[in-house]
N, C-alpha and C positions, 0 to 999 in steps of 0.2 A: 275751595277750588274756584279760581276766577274764570269767568266766561270769556268767550272770544270778544264780546262787546267791551268788557272791562279792559282787556288787553289792548284793544283798538283805541280806547279812550286814553289809556296810559301812554301809548305810542304818540298820539296826537297832542299830548301835553308838551312834548318836546318841540322846541322851536325848529330844529332842522326838519323834523317830520312835516311840520306845517308848511315851511318854506319850500322844501324840495319835493314833497309828495302831494300834500293836500291842496295847496293853492294852485299848482299846475293842473291837477285833475279837475278841480272845481271850475277853473277858468276854461279849460278845454271843453268840459261838458256844457258850460254856459254858452260858449261861442257856437258850439254845434247846435244847441237848442235854438239860439237866436237866428242862426243862419241856415236853418232847415237841413242840418246834417253836413254842412261844409264850413270852412273858415278860411280866412285870408292869412297866409303864413308869410312872414318876412324873414327868410332863412338867414340873412346876414346877422340878425340880432341873436340868433342861437349862440353865436360866439360870446356874447355878453353873459348869457346864462351859464355857459361852460366856464368862463373866467370867474364868475361869482362863486360857483360851486367849488371849483378847484382852489380858489383863494380861501374860502371857508375851511376846506379840509386841510390844506397845507398849513395855514396859520394855526389851526387847532393842534396839529401834530407838533409844530414848531414851539408853540407856547408850552405845551405839556412837557416836552423834552427839556426845555430850558428853565421852566418855572415850577415844574411839579404840578400837582393837582390834576384836574380834568379840564375839558374844554369849557365848561360852564362854572358858575360860582357855587354850584352844589358841592364841588370839590375844588375850592379856591387854590390859586397858585401859592407856593411857599416863598417865592421871591419875585421881584420885578423882572420882567423881560423887556429890555429896551433895545434889542438888536433886531436885525432882519426886518420884517415888515412892521414890527412894533417900534422901530426907530422913526417911522414916518407917520403913523397914525396909531392912536391908542386902541382902536377897535377894528382891526382889519377883518376879524371873523364876522362881526355884525355887518361891516361894509360889504363883505362877500354876499351875505343874504340880500342886502339892498340891491347890489349890482345884478344878482340873479333875478330878483323881482322886476327890476327895470327892464332887463332882457326879456322876461316873460311878457310884460306889457307891450313892448315893441314888437316882439316876435309874432304875437297873436293880434296886435293892434286892438287891444281889449280895454274897454272902459272898466269892466269889473276888475281886471288885473291892475289897472291904474289906481283904483280905489283901494284895493288890497295893499298895493305898494305904499301909497300915502299913509294909510293906517299903520302899516308896519314901520315906516320911518318914524312916525310919532311915537309908537310903542317902543322901538329900539332906543330912541333918544331918552325917553323917560327911564327905561331900564338902565341905560348907561349912567344917568345921573345917580340912580340908586347904587349901582355897582361901584361907582367911584367913591362914594361915601364908605362903603364896606371895605374896599381895598385900601383906602387911606387909613382906616382903623387897623386893618390886619397887617399891612406892610409898612406903615408909618412914613417917616421922612424920605426914604428912597422913592416911594411911590409919589409922594407929594412933589418932590423935585422933578420927577419924570413928567408929571402933568404940566409943569411949568415949561418944559422943553419941547414936548410933543403935542401936536394938536389932537383934538378929540376925534375928528372925522376926516377932514381933507387936509393933506400935508400943506403947511404954509398958510392956510386960510382959516379953517374953523375946527 
């Protein structure tokens, strides 16, 4: 029988749990601690957090319906998805995480959130490089051709 701590650790191994639950809670607790129980909220940037989360969710559902598999590479897609958001960037789900974290940083005007965001950008980029190798092996030429047409992160740039 697994303990509640083990369940919690299993939950936190998931990237969405860290991005959308753990990091906001840690940042909020840190800011409250630093600022004696208060914090500066920039509510306009909450929209960026909502956008990032909804992009992550929508792109995951979109990819799963059109490519099979699950939202992560634990259950890889069965075919290349190159329509919808995937026609503009190869990693719209990861980009949703990053947008959310940028929104968290700006909403709370938090140095801790900024450090978490930068660390996650580096981590996501290294994960993408690994994912791309696996997807090229799994999906072959259609995926390789797709990587030649669609930018990794920002449409038309990078």
